[in-house]
ZAGU-434601 format. One record per atom (N, C-alpha, C): residue number from 1; atom name; x negated, y, z negated. Coordinates in Angstrom, 3 decimals. Example, Ala and Ser with C-alpha at 12.3 -4.5 7.8 and 13.67 -1.06 7.14 Angstrom:
# residues 2
<gufi 1, "N", <-13.190, -5.690, -7.800>>
<gufi 1, "CA", <-12.300, -4.500, -7.800>>
<gufi 1, "C", <-13.200, -3.300, -7.800>>
<gufi 2, "N", <-12.850, -2.250, -7.080>>
<gufi 2, "CA", <-13.670, -1.060, -7.140>>
<gufi 2, "C", <-12.900, 0.030, -7.870>>
***
This chain:
# residues 67
<gufi 1, "N", <0.342, 1.145, 10.681>>
<gufi 1, "CA", <-0.467, 1.248, 9.480>>
<gufi 1, "C", <0.094, 2.318, 8.549>>
<gufi 2, "N", <0.528, 3.417, 9.145>>
<gufi 2, "CA", <1.094, 4.496, 8.330>>
<gufi 2, "C", <2.331, 4.011, 7.583>>
<gufi 3, "N", <3.127, 3.147, 8.222>>
<gufi 3, "CA", <4.328, 2.615, 7.577>>
<gufi 3, "C", <3.952, 1.813, 6.333>>
<gufi 4, "N", <2.879, 1.051, 6.419>>
<gufi 4, "CA", <2.443, 0.247, 5.276>>
<gufi 4, "C", <1.953, 1.131, 4.135>>
<gufi 5, "N", <1.174, 2.150, 4.468>>
<gufi 5, "CA", <0.692, 3.077, 3.442>>
<gufi 5, "C", <1.868, 3.820, 2.815>>
<gufi 6, "N", <2.832, 4.224, 3.635>>
<gufi 6, "CA", <4.008, 4.915, 3.104>>
<gufi 6, "C", <4.819, 4.016, 2.174>>
<gufi 7, "N", <4.901, 2.732, 2.503>>
<gufi 7, "CA", <5.609, 1.789, 1.641>>
<gufi 7, "C", <4.907, 1.658, 0.289>>
<gufi 8, "N", <3.594, 1.642, 0.304>>
<gufi 8, "CA", <2.847, 1.585, -0.964>>
<gufi 8, "C", <3.026, 2.872, -1.765>>
<gufi 9, "N", <2.978, 4.008, -1.089>>
<gufi 9, "CA", <3.177, 5.288, -1.780>>
<gufi 9, "C", <4.568, 5.364, -2.390>>
<gufi 10, "N", <5.567, 4.862, -1.680>>
<gufi 10, "CA", <6.935, 4.843, -2.211>>
<gufi 10, "C", <7.027, 3.930, -3.421>>
<gufi 11, "N", <6.331, 2.791, -3.374>>
<gufi 11, "CA", <6.308, 1.880, -4.515>>
<gufi 11, "C", <5.698, 2.567, -5.737>>
<gufi 12, "N", <4.626, 3.324, -5.521>>
<gufi 12, "CA", <3.982, 4.041, -6.631>>
<gufi 12, "C", <4.958, 5.014, -7.290>>
<gufi 13, "N", <5.700, 5.757, -6.479>>
<gufi 13, "CA", <6.669, 6.709, -7.025>>
<gufi 13, "C", <7.814, 5.990, -7.721>>
<gufi 14, "N", <8.268, 4.905, -7.114>>
<gufi 14, "CA", <9.390, 4.138, -7.651>>
<gufi 14, "C", <9.061, 3.519, -9.007>>
<gufi 15, "N", <7.866, 2.967, -9.136>>
<gufi 15, "CA", <7.475, 2.274, -10.369>>
<gufi 15, "C", <7.169, 3.227, -11.515>>
<gufi 16, "N", <6.740, 4.436, -11.178>>
<gufi 16, "CA", <6.445, 5.429, -12.210>>
<gufi 16, "C", <5.512, 4.870, -13.289>>
<gufi 17, "N", <4.416, 4.249, -12.839>>
<gufi 17, "CA", <3.411, 3.728, -13.763>>
<gufi 17, "C", <2.149, 4.569, -13.639>>
<gufi 18, "N", <1.267, 4.422, -14.593>>
<gufi 18, "CA", <0.038, 5.206, -14.551>>
<gufi 18, "C", <-0.804, 4.793, -13.354>>
<gufi 19, "N", <-1.678, 5.698, -12.937>>
<gufi 19, "CA", <-2.559, 5.404, -11.811>>
<gufi 19, "C", <-3.476, 4.235, -12.133>>
<gufi 20, "N", <-3.932, 4.171, -13.358>>
<gufi 20, "CA", <-4.814, 3.074, -13.760>>
<gufi 20, "C", <-4.091, 1.736, -13.666>>
<gufi 21, "N", <-2.855, 1.703, -14.116>>
<gufi 21, "CA", <-2.071, 0.463, -14.055>>
<gufi 21, "C", <-1.763, 0.088, -12.610>>
<gufi 22, "N", <-1.398, 1.061, -11.788>>
<gufi 22, "CA", <-1.105, 0.799, -10.373>>
<gufi 22, "C", <-2.347, 0.251, -9.672>>
<gufi 23, "N", <-3.491, 0.843, -9.938>>
<gufi 23, "CA", <-4.737, 0.367, -9.329>>
<gufi 23, "C", <-5.036, -1.061, -9.768>>
<gufi 24, "N", <-4.795, -1.359, -11.033>>
<gufi 24, "CA", <-5.025, -2.713, -11.553>>
<gufi 24, "C", <-4.090, -3.713, -10.864>>
<gufi 25, "N", <-2.806, -3.376, -10.765>>
<gufi 25, "CA", <-1.835, -4.265, -10.129>>
<gufi 25, "C", <-2.218, -4.533, -8.675>>
<gufi 26, "N", <-2.623, -3.493, -7.966>>
<gufi 26, "CA", <-2.951, -3.630, -6.553>>
<gufi 26, "C", <-4.352, -4.183, -6.319>>
<gufi 27, "N", <-5.173, -4.215, -7.349>>
<gufi 27, "CA", <-6.529, -4.742, -7.226>>
<gufi 27, "C", <-7.469, -3.810, -6.490>>
<gufi 28, "N", <-7.282, -2.497, -6.688>>
<gufi 28, "CA", <-8.109, -1.500, -6.012>>
<gufi 28, "C", <-8.626, -0.477, -7.012>>
<gufi 29, "N", <-9.543, 0.360, -6.551>>
<gufi 29, "CA", <-10.090, 1.413, -7.408>>
<gufi 29, "C", <-9.153, 2.616, -7.417>>
<gufi 30, "N", <-9.376, 3.507, -8.357>>
<gufi 30, "CA", <-8.592, 4.736, -8.439>>
<gufi 30, "C", <-8.788, 5.589, -7.187>>
<gufi 31, "N", <-9.988, 5.560, -6.625>>
<gufi 31, "CA", <-10.269, 6.324, -5.404>>
<gufi 31, "C", <-9.432, 5.805, -4.239>>
<gufi 32, "N", <-9.328, 4.484, -4.106>>
<gufi 32, "CA", <-8.507, 3.903, -3.040>>
<gufi 32, "C", <-7.030, 4.239, -3.258>>
<gufi 33, "N", <-6.604, 4.264, -4.512>>
<gufi 33, "CA", <-5.226, 4.615, -4.818>>
<gufi 33, "C", <-4.928, 6.047, -4.377>>
<gufi 34, "N", <-5.859, 6.948, -4.587>>
<gufi 34, "CA", <-5.685, 8.333, -4.145>>
<gufi 34, "C", <-5.550, 8.420, -2.629>>
<gufi 35, "N", <-6.277, 7.573, -1.913>>
<gufi 35, "CA", <-6.168, 7.556, -0.460>>
<gufi 35, "C", <-4.764, 7.127, -0.022>>
<gufi 36, "N", <-4.178, 6.191, -0.752>>
<gufi 36, "CA", <-2.806, 5.771, -0.460>>
<gufi 36, "C", <-1.849, 6.921, -0.729>>
<gufi 37, "N", <-2.024, 7.582, -1.855>>
<gufi 37, "CA", <-1.144, 8.701, -2.207>>
<gufi 37, "C", <-1.226, 9.827, -1.179>>
<gufi 38, "N", <-2.390, 10.001, -0.566>>
<gufi 38, "CA", <-2.576, 11.044, 0.444>>
<gufi 38, "C", <-2.139, 10.581, 1.834>>
<gufi 39, "N", <-1.759, 9.308, 1.971>>
<gufi 39, "CA", <-1.311, 8.785, 3.254>>
<gufi 39, "C", <-2.415, 8.539, 4.253>>
<gufi 40, "N", <-3.606, 8.256, 3.781>>
<gufi 40, "CA", <-4.764, 8.053, 4.664>>
<gufi 40, "C", <-4.802, 6.607, 5.183>>
<gufi 41, "N", <-3.958, 6.313, 6.154>>
<gufi 41, "CA", <-3.829, 4.941, 6.650>>
<gufi 41, "C", <-5.083, 4.449, 7.371>>
<gufi 42, "N", <-5.886, 5.345, 7.936>>
<gufi 42, "CA", <-7.086, 4.927, 8.661>>
<gufi 42, "C", <-8.162, 4.376, 7.729>>
<gufi 43, "N", <-7.976, 4.559, 6.432>>
<gufi 43, "CA", <-8.953, 4.086, 5.456>>
<gufi 43, "C", <-8.776, 2.607, 5.116>>
<gufi 44, "N", <-7.734, 1.966, 5.662>>
<gufi 44, "CA", <-7.393, 0.599, 5.273>>
<gufi 44, "C", <-7.222, -0.298, 6.490>>
<gufi 45, "N", <-7.419, -1.575, 6.275>>
<gufi 45, "CA", <-7.119, -2.563, 7.308>>
<gufi 45, "C", <-5.702, -3.079, 7.113>>
<gufi 46, "N", <-5.164, -3.681, 8.141>>
<gufi 46, "CA", <-3.839, -4.294, 8.038>>
<gufi 46, "C", <-3.828, -5.339, 6.929>>
<gufi 47, "N", <-4.880, -6.132, 6.886>>
<gufi 47, "CA", <-4.958, -7.203, 5.890>>
<gufi 47, "C", <-4.965, -6.651, 4.466>>
<gufi 48, "N", <-5.742, -5.607, 4.226>>
<gufi 48, "CA", <-5.810, -5.063, 2.864>>
<gufi 48, "C", <-4.476, -4.456, 2.453>>
<gufi 49, "N", <-3.813, -3.776, 3.381>>
<gufi 49, "CA", <-2.503, -3.195, 3.059>>
<gufi 49, "C", <-1.464, -4.282, 2.815>>
<gufi 50, "N", <-1.492, -5.330, 3.616>>
<gufi 50, "CA", <-0.556, -6.447, 3.436>>
<gufi 50, "C", <-0.769, -7.108, 2.080>>
<gufi 51, "N", <-2.019, -7.279, 1.699>>
<gufi 51, "CA", <-2.368, -7.881, 0.415>>
<gufi 51, "C", <-1.850, -7.028, -0.743>>
<gufi 52, "N", <-2.062, -5.717, -0.650>>
<gufi 52, "CA", <-1.591, -4.828, -1.712>>
<gufi 52, "C", <-0.067, -4.811, -1.792>>
<gufi 53, "N", <0.600, -4.820, -0.641>>
<gufi 53, "CA", <2.061, -4.844, -0.639>>
<gufi 53, "C", <2.579, -6.138, -1.264>>
<gufi 54, "N", <1.919, -7.239, -1.001>>
<gufi 54, "CA", <2.315, -8.507, -1.624>>
<gufi 54, "C", <2.167, -8.421, -3.136>>
<gufi 55, "N", <1.087, -7.814, -3.610>>
<gufi 55, "CA", <0.886, -7.638, -5.045>>
<gufi 55, "C", <1.954, -6.724, -5.647>>
<gufi 56, "N", <2.513, -5.830, -4.812>>
<gufi 56, "CA", <3.569, -4.919, -5.256>>
<gufi 56, "C", <4.949, -5.561, -5.132>>
<gufi 57, "N", <4.995, -6.813, -4.693>>
<gufi 57, "CA", <6.267, -7.515, -4.578>>
<gufi 57, "C", <7.001, -7.241, -3.274>>
<gufi 58, "N", <6.270, -6.826, -2.266>>
<gufi 58, "CA", <6.856, -6.526, -0.958>>
<gufi 58, "C", <6.395, -7.561, 0.064>>
<gufi 59, "N", <7.237, -7.817, 1.047>>
<gufi 59, "CA", <6.894, -8.748, 2.109>>
<gufi 59, "C", <6.687, -7.976, 3.403>>
<gufi 60, "N", <5.594, -8.253, 4.077>>
<gufi 60, "CA", <5.300, -7.609, 5.348>>
<gufi 60, "C", <5.649, -8.587, 6.468>>
<gufi 61, "N", <6.455, -8.118, 7.410>>
<gufi 61, "CA", <6.854, -8.938, 8.548>>
<gufi 61, "C", <6.446, -8.213, 9.821>>
<gufi 62, "N", <5.831, -8.939, 10.724>>
<gufi 62, "CA", <5.403, -8.365, 11.994>>
<gufi 62, "C", <6.258, -8.999, 13.088>>
<gufi 63, "N", <6.761, -8.171, 13.977>>
<gufi 63, "CA", <7.520, -8.709, 15.103>>
<gufi 63, "C", <6.964, -8.165, 16.413>>
<gufi 64, "N", <7.062, -8.979, 17.443>>
<gufi 64, "CA", <6.605, -8.586, 18.766>>
<gufi 64, "C", <7.787, -8.728, 19.709>>
<gufi 65, "N", <8.053, -7.650, 20.459>>
<gufi 65, "CA", <9.181, -7.664, 21.376>>
<gufi 65, "C", <8.739, -7.176, 22.740>>
<gufi 66, "N", <9.441, -7.614, 23.752>>
<gufi 66, "CA", <9.221, -7.076, 25.091>>
<gufi 66, "C", <9.743, -5.655, 25.135>>
<gufi 67, "N", <9.085, -4.830, 25.926>>
<gufi 67, "CA", <9.561, -3.436, 26.067>>
<gufi 67, "C", <10.057, -3.195, 27.476>>
***
């Protein structure tokens, strides 16, 4: 989950857009955007993070391997 939040935070820095615009693109409130910026991964579900990453033009891939 932390990896997904970090990917969104990196996208925010990379795009260099206003917080209001980023929140609009991701379909979330400014408060939720602040949680992403702070790296608060426990505040989100896998599904919500995957959805936001898709809106940011990122693809989430899950793999399962034997250990």
